[in-house]
C-alpha angles and dihedrals in degrees: 000000000000132000111281096029115135117242124205133202137194132214097013087145137003110284141119090245118105102215111043106167140026140184143169121264113237100185129254089070092295130123134188121225143146123250128187091233101043106022116218110358143153120240136181118248084221089067103117095227093052097036090058089054100040110116106169148329125220143178116229098195 
């Protein structure tokens, strides 16, 4: 992935929707996103909770 790519996650909360969370890839295995508990934050894609839910990253331009 490259900086600015969108990253998508599944099952971040109970719902019938498939993709439940997204963020922006920053490089160095980090992404920025907003969570209801922490507000806007950066997190490592190596974090076990997020890595289990990561589904794909993509560039839109």
